[in-house]
C-alpha positions as CSV (number, residue, x, y, z in Angstrom):
1,M,18.3,17.8,-4.4
2,P,19.8,17.5,-0.8
3,H,16.6,17.0,0.9
4,R,15.2,14.4,-1.5
5,A,18.5,12.6,-1.0
6,F,18.0,13.1,2.7
7,T,14.4,11.8,2.8
8,A,15.4,8.8,0.7
9,G,18.1,7.9,3.1
10,F,16.3,8.4,6.1
11,A,13.2,6.1,5.0
12,M,15.8,3.3,3.7
13,M,17.1,4.1,7.3
14,G,14.3,4.0,8.8
15,A,12.9,0.4,6.9
16,A,16.4,-1.2,8.1
17,L,15.9,-0.2,11.5
18,A,12.1,-1.5,11.5
19,A,13.1,-4.3,10.2
20,A,15.7,-5.4,12.5
21,T,13.4,-5.0,15.6
22,P,11.0,-8.3,14.8
23,A,8.4,-7.0,16.6
24,A,7.6,-4.0,15.5
25,A,6.2,-2.9,11.6
26,G,8.8,-2.1,9.2
27,V,7.8,0.6,6.3
28,I,9.0,0.3,3.0
29,V,8.4,3.4,0.7
30,S,9.2,3.1,-2.6
31,P,11.6,3.3,-4.5
32,A,13.6,1.6,-1.7
33,P,14.3,-2.1,-2.4
34,L,12.1,-4.9,-1.2
35,P,13.6,-7.2,1.0
36,A,15.1,-10.5,0.0
37,A,13.7,-12.2,2.8
38,H,10.0,-13.1,3.0
39,D,10.1,-14.2,6.5
40,R,7.7,-11.7,8.0
41,P,4.1,-11.3,6.3
42,R,3.7,-8.2,3.9
43,V,1.1,-5.4,3.5
44,F,0.8,-3.0,0.8
45,L,-1.0,0.0,1.3
46,G,-2.8,0.7,-1.9
47,G,-5.3,3.4,-2.3
48,S,-5.8,6.8,-2.9
49,I,-2.9,9.3,-3.1
50,E,-4.2,11.6,-5.7
51,M,-0.6,13.0,-6.5
52,G,-0.3,13.6,-3.0
53,S,-3.5,15.6,-2.4
54,A,-5.5,12.7,-0.6
55,R,-4.6,12.5,2.9
56,D,-1.8,10.3,4.2
57,W,-3.9,7.5,5.1
58,Q,-0.8,5.3,4.9
59,A,1.3,6.8,7.6
60,D,-2.3,6.4,9.6
61,L,-2.4,2.7,9.0
62,A,1.4,2.2,9.7
63,A,1.2,4.0,12.7
64,A,-2.0,1.8,14.3
65,L,0.3,-1.3,12.8
66,A,3.4,-0.2,14.2
67,D,3.3,-3.2,16.8
68,E,3.0,-6.0,13.9
69,P,5.7,-8.0,13.3
70,A,5.0,-7.2,9.6
71,T,6.5,-5.2,6.6
72,L,4.3,-2.3,5.4
73,L,4.9,-1.6,1.5
74,N,3.9,2.2,0.9
75,P,3.8,3.2,-2.6
76,R,3.8,7.2,-1.6
77,R,6.9,8.9,-2.1
78,A,7.8,12.0,-0.3
79,D,10.0,12.9,-3.8
80,W,7.3,12.2,-5.9
81,N,7.7,14.6,-8.6
82,P,4.5,15.6,-10.7
83,A,6.6,16.6,-13.9
84,W,7.6,13.1,-14.2
85,K,5.7,12.0,-17.4
86,P,3.3,9.1,-16.9
87,V,5.1,7.4,-20.1
88,A,7.0,3.8,-20.4
89,E,10.1,6.1,-21.2
90,E,10.0,8.5,-18.3
91,P,12.6,6.1,-16.0
92,H,11.1,7.8,-12.5
93,F,7.8,6.9,-13.5
94,R,8.8,3.1,-14.7
95,Q,10.7,2.2,-11.6
96,Q,7.6,3.7,-9.6
97,V,5.1,1.5,-11.5
98,E,7.6,-1.7,-11.4
99,W,8.4,-1.2,-7.7
100,E,4.3,-1.1,-6.9
101,L,3.8,-3.9,-9.6
102,A,6.4,-6.1,-7.6
103,A,5.4,-5.2,-4.4
104,L,1.7,-5.8,-4.8
105,D,3.1,-9.6,-6.3
106,S,5.0,-10.1,-3.1
107,A,2.5,-8.7,-0.6
108,D,0.5,-11.2,1.8
109,V,-2.3,-8.4,2.2
110,I,-3.3,-6.0,-0.3
111,V,-4.9,-3.0,1.5
112,M,-7.0,-0.7,-0.6
113,Y,-8.0,2.7,0.8
114,L,-10.5,4.6,-1.9
115,A,-11.1,7.9,0.0
116,P,-14.4,9.9,-0.9
117,G,-13.5,12.7,-3.3
118,T,-10.7,11.1,-5.0
119,Q,-11.0,9.0,-8.4
120,S,-7.7,6.8,-7.8
121,P,-7.7,5.1,-11.1
122,I,-4.4,3.4,-10.5
123,S,-5.6,1.9,-7.3
124,L,-8.9,0.7,-9.5
125,L,-6.3,-1.2,-12.1
126,E,-4.5,-2.8,-8.8
127,L,-8.0,-3.7,-7.7
128,G,-8.6,-5.6,-10.5
129,L,-5.6,-7.0,-11.3
130,H,-5.4,-8.6,-7.5
131,G,-9.2,-9.0,-7.0
132,R,-9.5,-12.8,-7.2
133,S,-6.2,-13.3,-5.0
134,G,-7.7,-13.2,-2.0
135,K,-5.7,-11.1,-0.6
136,V,-7.4,-7.9,-1.1
137,V,-9.1,-5.8,2.0
138,V,-11.2,-2.7,0.7
139,L,-12.3,0.1,2.5
140,C,-14.5,2.3,0.1
141,P,-16.6,4.5,2.1
142,D,-19.5,6.6,0.4
143,G,-18.4,9.3,-1.8
144,F,-15.9,7.7,-3.7
145,W,-16.6,8.5,-7.0
146,R,-17.0,4.6,-8.3
147,K,-18.1,2.8,-5.0
148,G,-21.1,0.9,-6.6
149,N,-18.7,-0.7,-9.1
150,V,-16.2,-1.3,-6.4
151,D,-19.2,-2.7,-4.2
152,I,-20.3,-5.0,-6.8
153,T,-17.0,-6.3,-7.9
154,A,-16.2,-7.1,-4.7
155,E,-19.6,-8.8,-3.8
156,R,-19.1,-11.0,-7.2
157,Y,-15.6,-11.6,-6.3
158,G,-15.7,-12.2,-2.7
159,I,-13.2,-9.3,-2.0
160,T,-13.2,-8.6,1.7
161,R,-14.7,-5.0,2.2
162,V,-14.7,-2.8,5.8
163,A,-16.9,0.1,6.6
164,N,-14.1,2.1,8.6
165,F,-10.6,2.4,9.5
166,D,-10.9,0.5,12.7
167,E,-12.3,-2.4,10.9
168,L,-9.6,-1.8,8.4
169,V,-7.5,-2.5,11.0
170,A,-8.7,-5.4,12.8
171,E,-9.1,-7.0,9.5
172,V,-5.3,-6.4,8.8
173,R,-4.5,-7.9,12.2
174,A,-6.7,-10.9,11.7
175,R,-4.9,-11.8,8.2
176,L,-1.4,-10.8,10.1
177,R,-2.6,-13.6,12.6
178,R,-2.9,-16.2,10.1
179,W,-0.1,-15.7,8.1
180,K,2.4,-18.7,7.8
181,P,5.9,-18.2,5.6
182,A,6.0,-20.0,2.5
């Protein structure tokens, strides 16, 4: 238990410190509150987590964007407990889902990385919810179990697709440069 409290406290402290440095990306990790001010572009890091078994690509993207004046919204929690039942009555599960929905709604850019060897059903749901928003950038390499569905849907609805991680970073950077406060 002290480890979880320390991890959550460290994540919130790190996010506050990064947010205080305007030239550096700040990372908000679920379930930390989303910032009240929307004075920097927000990037939701959606995609493969697979109950913690997928590579932590969110950390790689955060490192690649560390010099950007942005807020990165990361749903991957160090304290996730697989014993939490995926039902609305489970308070920790509800907190996670509500955090993700709020973060997605507030995001200016939504990244969806659908990793080979994963299924990522929640990411597919989120892609469906936000696919027509114009905010989504998808990286879906060969080996993702429903790549054909993702490619066809992206083509039909004009969702930006990239072929690799470097292109993903470049596309997110380009969108951050075009961001204007509402």
